[in-house]
All heavy atoms as TSV, in Angstrom:
chain	resi	resn	atom	element	x	y	z
A	1	MET	N	N	0.857	-1.176	-0.002
A	1	MET	CA	C	0.002	0.001	-0.002
A	1	MET	C	C	0.904	1.241	0.000
A	1	MET	O	O	1.837	1.335	0.790
A	1	MET	CB	C	-0.898	-0.014	1.239
A	1	MET	CG	C	-1.755	1.216	1.375
A	1	MET	SD	S	-2.760	1.242	2.876
A	1	MET	CE	C	-4.141	0.266	2.350
A	2	LYS	N	N	0.591	2.168	-0.870
A	2	LYS	CA	C	1.343	3.420	-0.923
A	2	LYS	C	C	0.979	4.282	0.284
A	2	LYS	O	O	-0.122	4.194	0.821
A	2	LYS	CB	C	1.030	4.184	-2.203
A	2	LYS	CG	C	1.484	3.484	-3.466
A	2	LYS	CD	C	1.306	4.348	-4.688
A	2	LYS	CE	C	-0.165	4.586	-4.935
A	2	LYS	NZ	N	-0.448	5.326	-6.155
A	3	ILE	N	N	1.918	5.132	0.677
A	3	ILE	CA	C	1.685	5.996	1.837
A	3	ILE	C	C	0.497	6.917	1.605
A	3	ILE	O	O	-0.287	7.157	2.520
A	3	ILE	CB	C	2.966	6.798	2.209
A	3	ILE	CG1	C	2.782	7.535	3.534
A	3	ILE	CG2	C	3.337	7.786	1.132
A	3	ILE	CD1	C	2.849	6.665	4.728
A	4	SER	N	N	0.320	7.398	0.375
A	4	SER	CA	C	-0.821	8.283	0.094
A	4	SER	C	C	-2.147	7.548	0.260
A	4	SER	O	O	-3.124	8.114	0.764
A	4	SER	CB	C	-0.709	8.880	-1.302
A	4	SER	OG	O	-0.682	7.858	-2.278
A	5	ASP	N	N	-2.189	6.275	-0.119
A	5	ASP	CA	C	-3.407	5.472	0.075
A	5	ASP	C	C	-3.682	5.244	1.558
A	5	ASP	O	O	-4.828	5.286	2.005
A	5	ASP	CB	C	-3.292	4.127	-0.640
A	5	ASP	CG	C	-3.233	4.257	-2.141
A	5	ASP	OD1	O	-3.711	5.283	-2.677
A	5	ASP	OD2	O	-2.699	3.331	-2.789
A	6	PHE	N	N	-2.605	5.009	2.315
A	6	PHE	CA	C	-2.744	4.811	3.748
A	6	PHE	C	C	-3.282	6.069	4.430
A	6	PHE	O	O	-4.203	6.001	5.255
A	6	PHE	CB	C	-1.393	4.414	4.347
A	6	PHE	CG	C	-1.431	4.204	5.826
A	6	PHE	CD1	C	-2.051	3.082	6.364
A	6	PHE	CD2	C	-0.857	5.117	6.688
A	6	PHE	CE1	C	-2.095	2.891	7.729
A	6	PHE	CE2	C	-0.894	4.934	8.054
A	6	PHE	CZ	C	-1.519	3.811	8.589
A	7	ILE	N	N	-2.748	7.216	4.078
A	7	ILE	CA	C	-3.206	8.483	4.643
A	7	ILE	C	C	-4.660	8.746	4.268
A	7	ILE	O	O	-5.464	9.168	5.105
A	7	ILE	CB	C	-2.290	9.650	4.205
A	7	ILE	CG1	C	-0.921	9.487	4.860
A	7	ILE	CG2	C	-2.901	11.005	4.544
A	7	ILE	CD1	C	0.146	10.394	4.313
A	8	HIS	N	N	-5.008	8.457	3.019
A	8	HIS	CA	C	-6.392	8.637	2.559
A	8	HIS	C	C	-7.351	7.766	3.392
A	8	HIS	O	O	-8.410	8.223	3.826
A	8	HIS	CB	C	-6.472	8.296	1.070
A	8	HIS	CG	C	-7.768	8.638	0.447
A	8	HIS	ND1	N	-8.134	9.927	0.143
A	8	HIS	CD2	C	-8.803	7.858	0.065
A	8	HIS	CE1	C	-9.331	9.918	-0.396
A	8	HIS	NE2	N	-9.760	8.680	-0.448
A	9	LYS	N	N	-6.945	6.519	3.652
A	9	LYS	CA	C	-7.767	5.620	4.455
A	9	LYS	C	C	-7.911	6.153	5.885
A	9	LYS	O	O	-8.996	6.118	6.459
A	9	LYS	CB	C	-7.161	4.215	4.474
A	9	LYS	CG	C	-7.965	3.216	5.273
A	9	LYS	CD	C	-7.227	1.918	5.445
A	9	LYS	CE	C	-7.947	0.931	6.313
A	9	LYS	NZ	N	-8.519	1.418	7.546
A	10	LEU	N	N	-6.816	6.643	6.471
A	10	LEU	CA	C	-6.889	7.214	7.819
A	10	LEU	C	C	-7.849	8.394	7.864
A	10	LEU	O	O	-8.631	8.537	8.820
A	10	LEU	CB	C	-5.505	7.663	8.282
A	10	LEU	CG	C	-4.526	6.577	8.674
A	10	LEU	CD1	C	-3.176	7.204	9.030
A	10	LEU	CD2	C	-5.041	5.760	9.834
A	11	LYS	N	N	-7.810	9.237	6.846
A	11	LYS	CA	C	-8.705	10.397	6.808
A	11	LYS	C	C	-10.162	9.954	6.712
A	11	LYS	O	O	-11.038	10.516	7.377
A	11	LYS	CB	C	-8.328	11.314	5.627
A	11	LYS	CG	C	-7.038	12.064	5.875
A	11	LYS	CD	C	-6.461	12.733	4.655
A	11	LYS	CE	C	-7.330	13.718	3.973
A	11	LYS	NZ	N	-6.656	14.463	2.897
A	12	LEU	N	N	-10.423	8.928	5.912
A	12	LEU	CA	C	-11.794	8.439	5.782
A	12	LEU	C	C	-12.273	7.800	7.084
A	12	LEU	O	O	-13.431	7.965	7.480
A	12	LEU	CB	C	-11.905	7.455	4.612
A	12	LEU	CG	C	-11.768	8.091	3.234
A	12	LEU	CD1	C	-11.662	7.011	2.162
A	12	LEU	CD2	C	-12.934	9.024	2.945
A	13	ASP	N	N	-11.384	7.073	7.747
A	13	ASP	CA	C	-11.757	6.483	9.047
A	13	ASP	C	C	-12.050	7.576	10.069
A	13	ASP	O	O	-13.002	7.456	10.855
A	13	ASP	CB	C	-10.641	5.566	9.556
A	13	ASP	CG	C	-10.511	4.289	8.741
A	13	ASP	OD1	O	-11.476	3.918	8.033
A	13	ASP	OD2	O	-9.451	3.653	8.833
A	14	LYS	N	N	-11.257	8.635	10.066
A	14	LYS	CA	C	-11.500	9.762	10.983
A	14	LYS	C	C	-12.827	10.440	10.625
A	14	LYS	O	O	-13.591	10.828	11.512
A	14	LYS	CB	C	-10.345	10.756	10.903
A	14	LYS	CG	C	-10.491	11.941	11.823
A	14	LYS	CD	C	-10.503	11.521	13.284
A	14	LYS	CE	C	-10.552	12.728	14.199
A	14	LYS	NZ	N	-10.594	12.362	15.601
A	15	ALA	N	N	-13.113	10.561	9.340
A	15	ALA	CA	C	-14.381	11.156	8.913
A	15	ALA	C	C	-15.557	10.344	9.428
A	15	ALA	O	O	-16.542	10.908	9.926
A	15	ALA	CB	C	-14.428	11.249	7.384
A	16	ARG	N	N	-15.457	9.036	9.336
A	16	ARG	CA	C	-16.535	8.172	9.834
A	16	ARG	C	C	-16.744	8.391	11.332
A	16	ARG	O	O	-17.874	8.472	11.807
A	16	ARG	CB	C	-16.220	6.713	9.530
A	16	ARG	CG	C	-17.375	5.773	9.778
A	16	ARG	CD	C	-17.038	4.395	9.220
A	16	ARG	NE	N	-18.140	3.493	9.287
A	16	ARG	CZ	C	-19.033	3.267	8.338
A	16	ARG	NH1	N	-18.938	3.915	7.208
A	16	ARG	NH2	N	-20.008	2.409	8.487
A	17	GLU	N	N	-15.653	8.490	12.069
A	17	GLU	CA	C	-15.739	8.742	13.502
A	17	GLU	C	C	-16.426	10.087	13.772
A	17	GLU	O	O	-17.301	10.172	14.636
A	17	GLU	CB	C	-14.335	8.739	14.101
A	17	GLU	CG	C	-14.290	9.069	15.571
A	17	GLU	CD	C	-12.875	9.213	16.086
A	17	GLU	OE1	O	-11.966	8.552	15.568
A	17	GLU	OE2	O	-12.689	10.028	17.006
A	18	LEU	N	N	-16.037	11.127	13.042
A	18	LEU	CA	C	-16.641	12.443	13.236
A	18	LEU	C	C	-18.118	12.454	12.848
A	18	LEU	O	O	-18.932	13.104	13.511
A	18	LEU	CB	C	-15.869	13.502	12.439
A	18	LEU	CG	C	-14.470	13.817	12.950
A	18	LEU	CD1	C	-13.728	14.696	11.961
A	18	LEU	CD2	C	-14.535	14.465	14.325
A	19	LEU	N	N	-18.464	11.733	11.798
A	19	LEU	CA	C	-19.870	11.653	11.396
A	19	LEU	C	C	-20.701	10.972	12.479
A	19	LEU	O	O	-21.861	11.332	12.707
A	19	LEU	CB	C	-20.007	10.899	10.073
A	19	LEU	CG	C	-19.537	11.635	8.834
A	19	LEU	CD1	C	-19.393	10.669	7.667
A	19	LEU	CD2	C	-20.494	12.762	8.486
A	20	TYR	N	N	-20.115	10.009	13.146
A	20	TYR	CA	C	-20.829	9.257	14.171
A	20	TYR	C	C	-20.935	10.035	15.489
A	20	TYR	O	O	-21.959	9.973	16.164
A	20	TYR	CB	C	-20.129	7.914	14.406
A	20	TYR	CG	C	-20.857	7.021	15.374
A	20	TYR	CD1	C	-22.039	6.393	14.997
A	20	TYR	CD2	C	-20.366	6.807	16.656
A	20	TYR	CE1	C	-22.717	5.566	15.879
A	20	TYR	CE2	C	-21.044	5.984	17.551
A	20	TYR	CZ	C	-22.217	5.371	17.150
A	20	TYR	OH	O	-22.887	4.566	18.026
A	21	THR	N	N	-19.880	10.766	15.827
A	21	THR	CA	C	-19.812	11.373	17.156
A	21	THR	C	C	-20.193	12.842	17.214
A	21	THR	O	O	-20.308	13.399	18.307
A	21	THR	CB	C	-18.401	11.223	17.764
A	21	THR	OG1	O	-17.462	11.875	16.903
A	21	THR	CG2	C	-18.036	9.763	17.946
A	22	THR	N	N	-20.365	13.482	16.061
A	22	THR	CA	C	-20.725	14.902	16.042
A	22	THR	C	C	-21.922	15.117	15.125
A	22	THR	O	O	-22.306	14.227	14.371
A	22	THR	CB	C	-19.564	15.786	15.530
A	22	THR	OG1	O	-19.383	15.570	14.136
A	22	THR	CG2	C	-18.283	15.515	16.283
A	23	ASP	N	N	-22.467	16.313	15.186
A	23	ASP	CA	C	-23.547	16.663	14.258
A	23	ASP	C	C	-23.070	17.742	13.270
A	23	ASP	O	O	-23.885	18.421	12.668
A	23	ASP	CB	C	-24.797	17.106	15.006
A	23	ASP	CG	C	-24.547	18.334	15.877
A	23	ASP	OD1	O	-23.379	18.738	16.035
A	23	ASP	OD2	O	-25.526	18.877	16.413
A	24	ARG	N	N	-21.760	17.847	13.118
A	24	ARG	CA	C	-21.197	18.842	12.206
A	24	ARG	C	C	-21.557	18.490	10.768
A	24	ARG	O	O	-21.648	17.312	10.401
A	24	ARG	CB	C	-19.684	18.885	12.371
A	24	ARG	CG	C	-19.303	19.422	13.753
A	24	ARG	CD	C	-17.854	19.335	14.048
A	24	ARG	NE	N	-17.062	19.872	12.975
A	24	ARG	CZ	C	-15.802	19.513	12.746
A	24	ARG	NH1	N	-15.214	18.640	13.518
A	24	ARG	NH2	N	-15.145	20.033	11.752
A	25	PRO	N	N	-21.736	19.506	9.928
A	25	PRO	CA	C	-22.054	19.250	8.518
A	25	PRO	C	C	-20.926	18.499	7.798
A	25	PRO	O	O	-19.748	18.624	8.152
A	25	PRO	CB	C	-22.214	20.646	7.920
A	25	PRO	CG	C	-22.427	21.556	9.080
A	25	PRO	CD	C	-21.732	20.923	10.257
A	26	VAL	N	N	-21.309	17.727	6.815
A	26	VAL	CA	C	-20.353	16.961	6.016
A	26	VAL	C	C	-19.301	17.886	5.407
A	26	VAL	O	O	-18.116	17.553	5.367
A	26	VAL	CB	C	-21.101	16.161	4.912
A	26	VAL	CG1	C	-20.123	15.514	3.950
A	26	VAL	CG2	C	-22.004	15.121	5.555
A	27	GLU	N	N	-19.716	19.055	4.972
A	27	GLU	CA	C	-18.784	20.011	4.357
A	27	GLU	C	C	-17.698	20.425	5.347
A	27	GLU	O	O	-16.529	20.553	4.978
A	27	GLU	CB	C	-19.516	21.253	3.849
A	27	GLU	CG	C	-20.457	20.994	2.704
A	27	GLU	CD	C	-21.804	20.416	3.141
A	27	GLU	OE1	O	-22.154	20.478	4.352
A	27	GLU	OE2	O	-22.497	19.872	2.277
A	28	ASP	N	N	-18.061	20.644	6.601
A	28	ASP	CA	C	-17.076	21.017	7.622
A	28	ASP	C	C	-16.077	19.887	7.871
A	28	ASP	O	O	-14.881	20.128	8.020
A	28	ASP	CB	C	-17.761	21.374	8.936
A	28	ASP	CG	C	-18.482	22.703	8.898
A	28	ASP	OD1	O	-18.386	23.421	7.878
A	28	ASP	OD2	O	-19.166	23.021	9.891
A	29	ILE	N	N	-16.579	18.691	7.919
A	29	ILE	CA	C	-15.708	17.541	8.147
A	29	ILE	C	C	-14.745	17.362	6.974
A	29	ILE	O	O	-13.554	17.140	7.180
A	29	ILE	CB	C	-16.547	16.255	8.389
A	29	ILE	CG1	C	-17.288	16.377	9.729
A	29	ILE	CG2	C	-15.663	15.003	8.357
A	29	ILE	CD1	C	-18.297	15.302	9.985
A	30	SER	N	N	-15.245	17.491	5.769
A	30	SER	CA	C	-14.361	17.357	4.599
A	30	SER	C	C	-13.290	18.438	4.596
A	30	SER	O	O	-12.134	18.177	4.276
A	30	SER	CB	C	-15.155	17.362	3.299
A	30	SER	OG	O	-15.666	18.636	3.006
A	31	ARG	N	N	-13.660	19.635	4.991
A	31	ARG	CA	C	-12.694	20.742	5.067
A	31	ARG	C	C	-11.651	20.487	6.144
A	31	ARG	O	O	-10.460	20.699	5.924
A	31	ARG	CB	C	-13.442	22.051	5.341
A	31	ARG	CG	C	-12.987	23.198	4.473
A	31	ARG	CD	C	-13.794	24.459	4.685
A	31	ARG	NE	N	-15.098	24.362	4.034
A	31	ARG	CZ	C	-16.271	24.464	4.653
A	31	ARG	NH1	N	-16.341	24.732	5.929
A	31	ARG	NH2	N	-17.405	24.344	3.982
A	32	GLU	N	N	-12.106	20.044	7.304
A	32	GLU	CA	C	-11.180	19.784	8.412
A	32	GLU	C	C	-10.143	18.727	8.036
A	32	GLU	O	O	-8.998	18.808	8.438
A	32	GLU	CB	C	-11.952	19.318	9.646
A	32	GLU	CG	C	-11.044	18.969	10.804
A	32	GLU	CD	C	-11.776	18.463	12.022
A	32	GLU	OE1	O	-12.939	18.874	12.239
A	32	GLU	OE2	O	-11.195	17.641	12.744
A	33	LEU	N	N	-10.558	17.741	7.264
A	33	LEU	CA	C	-9.661	16.652	6.889
A	33	LEU	C	C	-8.920	16.929	5.580
A	33	LEU	O	O	-8.263	16.050	5.035
A	33	LEU	CB	C	-10.456	15.345	6.800
A	33	LEU	CG	C	-11.059	14.902	8.140
A	33	LEU	CD1	C	-11.949	13.695	7.944
A	33	LEU	CD2	C	-9.972	14.627	9.159
A	34	ASN	N	N	-9.017	18.157	5.111
A	34	ASN	CA	C	-8.261	18.631	3.940
A	34	ASN	C	C	-8.571	17.903	2.635
A	34	ASN	O	O	-7.681	17.643	1.828
A	34	ASN	CB	C	-6.753	18.596	4.217
A	34	ASN	CG	C	-6.352	19.570	5.275
A	34	ASN	OD1	O	-6.837	20.689	5.312
A	34	ASN	ND2	N	-5.498	19.128	6.166
A	35	PHE	N	N	-9.839	17.569	2.430
A	35	PHE	CA	C	-10.243	17.073	1.130
A	35	PHE	C	C	-10.408	18.274	0.207
A	35	PHE	O	O	-10.764	19.364	0.658
A	35	PHE	CB	C	-11.557	16.288	1.231
A	35	PHE	CG	C	-11.364	14.890	1.747
A	35	PHE	CD1	C	-11.403	14.629	3.102
A	35	PHE	CD2	C	-11.114	13.840	0.881
A	35	PHE	CE1	C	-11.205	13.349	3.596
A	35	PHE	CE2	C	-10.911	12.551	1.362
A	35	PHE	CZ	C	-10.960	12.310	2.726
A	36	SER	N	N	-10.152	18.083	-1.061
A	36	SER	CA	C	-10.149	19.218	-1.991
A	36	SER	C	C	-11.519	19.877	-2.131
A	36	SER	O	O	-11.612	21.083	-2.331
A	36	SER	CB	C	-9.623	18.792	-3.365
A	36	SER	OG	O	-10.367	17.713	-3.868
A	37	CYS	N	N	-12.584	19.087	-2.022
A	37	CYS	CA	C	-13.937	19.634	-2.048
A	37	CYS	C	C	-14.894	18.605	-1.441
A	37	CYS	O	O	-14.588	17.408	-1.417
A	37	CYS	CB	C	-14.352	20.031	-3.464
A	37	CYS	SG	S	-14.665	18.659	-4.567
A	38	PRO	N	N	-16.044	19.056	-0.964
A	38	PRO	CA	C	-17.001	18.127	-0.341
A	38	PRO	C	C	-17.467	17.004	-1.276
A	38	PRO	O	O	-17.690	15.877	-0.834
A	38	PRO	CB	C	-18.163	19.022	0.069
A	38	PRO	CG	C	-17.549	20.362	0.253
A	38	PRO	CD	C	-16.466	20.443	-0.795
A	39	LYS	N	N	-17.608	17.316	-2.552
A	39	LYS	CA	C	-18.054	16.278	-3.496
A	39	LYS	C	C	-17.014	15.169	-3.627
A	39	LYS	O	O	-17.348	13.987	-3.629
A	39	LYS	CB	C	-18.344	16.899	-4.858
A	39	LYS	CG	C	-18.907	15.914	-5.858
A	39	LYS	CD	C	-19.605	16.629	-6.985
A	39	LYS	CE	C	-20.165	15.691	-8.002
A	39	LYS	NZ	N	-21.277	14.903	-7.543
A	40	TYR	N	N	-15.743	15.543	-3.697
A	40	TYR	CA	C	-14.670	14.547	-3.750
A	40	TYR	C	C	-14.667	13.706	-2.470
A	40	TYR	O	O	-14.513	12.483	-2.507
A	40	TYR	CB	C	-13.312	15.215	-3.960
A	40	TYR	CG	C	-12.155	14.259	-3.871
A	40	TYR	CD1	C	-11.967	13.282	-4.844
A	40	TYR	CD2	C	-11.278	14.307	-2.801
A	40	TYR	CE1	C	-10.911	12.386	-4.752
A	40	TYR	CE2	C	-10.237	13.417	-2.703
A	40	TYR	CZ	C	-10.053	12.457	-3.672
A	40	TYR	OH	O	-9.022	11.561	-3.583
A	41	PHE	N	N	-14.857	14.369	-1.340
A	41	PHE	CA	C	-14.929	13.650	-0.062
A	41	PHE	C	C	-16.077	12.643	-0.079
A	41	PHE	O	O	-15.887	11.480	0.274
A	41	PHE	CB	C	-15.105	14.649	1.091
A	41	PHE	CG	C	-15.538	14.003	2.369
A	41	PHE	CD1	C	-14.675	13.163	3.062
A	41	PHE	CD2	C	-16.809	14.205	2.879
A	41	PHE	CE1	C	-15.079	12.554	4.253
A	41	PHE	CE2	C	-17.210	13.611	4.048
A	41	PHE	CZ	C	-16.349	12.783	4.738
A	42	SER	N	N	-17.251	13.076	-0.485
A	42	SER	CA	C	-18.418	12.180	-0.500
A	42	SER	C	C	-18.199	10.994	-1.435
A	42	SER	O	O	-18.536	9.861	-1.086
A	42	SER	CB	C	-19.671	12.949	-0.912
A	42	SER	OG	O	-20.026	13.859	0.094
A	43	ASN	N	N	-17.630	11.258	-2.599
A	43	ASN	CA	C	-17.355	10.165	-3.547
A	43	ASN	C	C	-16.339	9.182	-2.987
A	43	ASN	O	O	-16.503	7.966	-3.108
A	43	ASN	CB	C	-16.891	10.720	-4.888
A	43	ASN	CG	C	-17.992	11.395	-5.655
A	43	ASN	OD1	O	-19.169	11.152	-5.423
A	43	ASN	ND2	N	-17.619	12.271	-6.569
A	44	SER	N	N	-15.282	9.693	-2.382
A	44	SER	CA	C	-14.253	8.833	-1.774
A	44	SER	C	C	-14.842	8.008	-0.639
A	44	SER	O	O	-14.562	6.816	-0.505
A	44	SER	CB	C	-13.105	9.673	-1.242
A	44	SER	OG	O	-12.425	10.311	-2.261
A	45	TYR	N	N	-15.649	8.661	0.180
A	45	TYR	CA	C	-16.277	7.987	1.306
A	45	TYR	C	C	-17.159	6.841	0.812
A	45	TYR	O	O	-17.105	5.724	1.338
A	45	TYR	CB	C	-17.087	8.991	2.113
A	45	TYR	CG	C	-17.614	8.454	3.415
A	45	TYR	CD1	C	-16.908	8.658	4.588
A	45	TYR	CD2	C	-18.809	7.738	3.488
A	45	TYR	CE1	C	-17.371	8.168	5.801
A	45	TYR	CE2	C	-19.275	7.243	4.681
A	45	TYR	CZ	C	-18.554	7.457	5.841
A	45	TYR	OH	O	-19.008	6.961	7.032
A	46	LYS	N	N	-17.938	7.122	-0.211
A	46	LYS	CA	C	-18.849	6.106	-0.750
A	46	LYS	C	C	-18.076	4.932	-1.355
A	46	LYS	O	O	-18.460	3.777	-1.188
A	46	LYS	CB	C	-19.791	6.715	-1.769
A	46	LYS	CG	C	-20.890	5.770	-2.189
A	46	LYS	CD	C	-21.974	6.464	-2.937
A	46	LYS	CE	C	-23.143	5.520	-3.136
A	46	LYS	NZ	N	-24.327	6.193	-3.639
A	47	GLN	N	N	-16.977	5.208	-2.031
A	47	GLN	CA	C	-16.164	4.125	-2.598
A	47	GLN	C	C	-15.567	3.253	-1.497
A	47	GLN	O	O	-15.470	2.039	-1.646
A	47	GLN	CB	C	-15.034	4.688	-3.451
A	47	GLN	CG	C	-15.454	5.140	-4.805
A	47	GLN	CD	C	-14.264	5.625	-5.620
A	47	GLN	OE1	O	-13.275	6.128	-5.088
A	47	GLN	NE2	N	-14.375	5.471	-6.923
A	48	HIS	N	N	-15.185	3.869	-0.402
A	48	HIS	CA	C	-14.527	3.127	0.678
A	48	HIS	C	C	-15.525	2.367	1.561
A	48	HIS	O	O	-15.271	1.215	1.933
A	48	HIS	CB	C	-13.703	4.099	1.530
A	48	HIS	CG	C	-12.855	3.443	2.561
A	48	HIS	ND1	N	-11.700	2.767	2.245
A	48	HIS	CD2	C	-13.009	3.349	3.905
A	48	HIS	CE1	C	-11.174	2.285	3.361
A	48	HIS	NE2	N	-11.942	2.634	4.381
A	49	PHE	N	N	-16.642	3.003	1.904
A	49	PHE	CA	C	-17.593	2.413	2.855
A	49	PHE	C	C	-18.892	1.909	2.205
A	49	PHE	O	O	-19.765	1.388	2.906
A	49	PHE	CB	C	-17.954	3.420	3.949
A	49	PHE	CG	C	-16.804	3.748	4.863
A	49	PHE	CD1	C	-16.248	5.012	4.869
A	49	PHE	CD2	C	-16.279	2.793	5.710
A	49	PHE	CE1	C	-15.201	5.334	5.719
A	49	PHE	CE2	C	-15.212	3.089	6.556
A	49	PHE	CZ	C	-14.678	4.363	6.558
A	50	PHE	N	N	-19.048	2.101	0.911
A	50	PHE	CA	C	-20.220	1.632	0.165
A	50	PHE	C	C	-21.526	2.305	0.579
A	50	PHE	O	O	-22.617	1.732	0.436
A	50	PHE	CB	C	-20.351	0.102	0.236
A	50	PHE	CG	C	-19.103	-0.600	-0.203
A	50	PHE	CD1	C	-18.263	-1.187	0.720
A	50	PHE	CD2	C	-18.761	-0.637	-1.546
A	50	PHE	CE1	C	-17.102	-1.820	0.311
A	50	PHE	CE2	C	-17.606	-1.273	-1.962
A	50	PHE	CZ	C	-16.767	-1.872	-1.020
A	51	GLU	N	N	-21.407	3.492	1.137
A	51	GLU	CA	C	-22.562	4.349	1.413
A	51	GLU	C	C	-22.042	5.771	1.544
A	51	GLU	O	O	-20.880	5.986	1.889
A	51	GLU	CB	C	-23.294	3.923	2.687
A	51	GLU	CG	C	-22.485	4.040	3.956
A	51	GLU	CD	C	-23.227	3.545	5.177
A	51	GLU	OE1	O	-24.445	3.356	5.113
A	51	GLU	OE2	O	-22.566	3.344	6.216
A	52	SER	N	N	-22.905	6.721	1.277
A	52	SER	CA	C	-22.483	8.126	1.361
A	52	SER	C	C	-22.415	8.555	2.826
A	52	SER	O	O	-23.001	7.892	3.704
A	52	SER	CB	C	-23.475	9.016	0.605
A	52	SER	OG	O	-24.689	9.097	1.319
A	53	PRO	N	N	-21.730	9.653	3.117
A	53	PRO	CA	C	-21.713	10.145	4.489
A	53	PRO	C	C	-23.111	10.431	5.023
A	53	PRO	O	O	-23.426	10.141	6.190
A	53	PRO	CB	C	-20.892	11.436	4.401
A	53	PRO	CG	C	-20.082	11.313	3.181
A	53	PRO	CD	C	-20.877	10.457	2.241
A	54	THR	N	N	-23.966	10.955	4.179
A	54	THR	CA	C	-25.338	11.249	4.584
A	54	THR	C	C	-26.104	9.973	4.899
A	54	THR	O	O	-26.848	9.901	5.886
A	54	THR	CB	C	-26.050	12.063	3.490
A	54	THR	OG1	O	-25.274	13.234	3.218
A	54	THR	CG2	C	-27.444	12.474	3.919
A	55	GLU	N	N	-25.942	8.945	4.071
A	55	GLU	CA	C	-26.601	7.655	4.321
A	55	GLU	C	C	-26.126	7.055	5.649
A	55	GLU	O	O	-26.928	6.514	6.411
A	55	GLU	CB	C	-26.327	6.682	3.178
A	55	GLU	CG	C	-26.983	7.054	1.889
A	55	GLU	CD	C	-26.507	6.242	0.700
A	55	GLU	OE1	O	-25.380	5.684	0.747
A	55	GLU	OE2	O	-27.232	6.188	-0.301
A	56	PHE	N	N	-24.836	7.158	5.915
A	56	PHE	CA	C	-24.292	6.652	7.170
A	56	PHE	C	C	-24.935	7.363	8.353
A	56	PHE	O	O	-25.320	6.735	9.333
A	56	PHE	CB	C	-22.775	6.833	7.201
A	56	PHE	CG	C	-22.160	6.504	8.535
A	56	PHE	CD1	C	-22.055	5.184	8.953
A	56	PHE	CD2	C	-21.682	7.497	9.373
A	56	PHE	CE1	C	-21.487	4.867	10.172
A	56	PHE	CE2	C	-21.127	7.193	10.592
A	56	PHE	CZ	C	-21.033	5.874	10.997
A	57	ARG	N	N	-25.056	8.661	8.255
A	57	ARG	CA	C	-25.639	9.446	9.343
A	57	ARG	C	C	-27.102	9.114	9.568
A	57	ARG	O	O	-27.582	9.147	10.694
A	57	ARG	CB	C	-25.536	10.925	9.007
A	57	ARG	CG	C	-24.418	11.553	9.722
A	57	ARG	CD	C	-24.761	12.898	10.260
A	57	ARG	NE	N	-23.590	13.346	10.969
A	57	ARG	CZ	C	-22.952	14.441	10.730
A	57	ARG	NH1	N	-23.359	15.246	9.798
A	57	ARG	NH2	N	-21.885	14.752	11.425
A	58	MET	N	N	-27.812	8.812	8.511
A	58	MET	CA	C	-29.248	8.541	8.632
A	58	MET	C	C	-29.514	7.192	9.308
A	58	MET	O	O	-30.593	6.989	9.852
A	58	MET	CB	C	-29.915	8.601	7.264
A	58	MET	CG	C	-29.908	10.005	6.685
A	58	MET	SD	S	-30.509	10.060	5.001
A	58	MET	CE	C	-32.260	10.007	5.295
A	59	ARG	N	N	-28.562	6.283	9.251
A	59	ARG	CA	C	-28.748	4.972	9.887
A	59	ARG	C	C	-28.648	5.046	11.368
A	59	ARG	O	O	-28.204	5.732	12.073
A	59	ARG	CB	C	-27.717	3.967	9.393
A	59	ARG	CG	C	-28.041	3.375	8.113
A	59	ARG	CD	C	-27.162	2.180	7.734
A	59	ARG	NE	N	-25.731	2.446	7.758
A	59	ARG	CZ	C	-24.883	1.885	8.638
A	59	ARG	NH1	N	-25.308	1.057	9.538
A	59	ARG	NH2	N	-23.599	2.162	8.614
């Protein structure tokens, strides 16, 4: 695994934790974790966890 892939995975895991433990908007979380834009964050999240950040929150 490349270091950039590892860092990306860590950021997504942290995002999942923040989505679960806070009520902060998805846009704020993506900004905090230095994703280039909220749409890229949502797409990456969905590829990794097979659901969007919003879907995860609704469960």
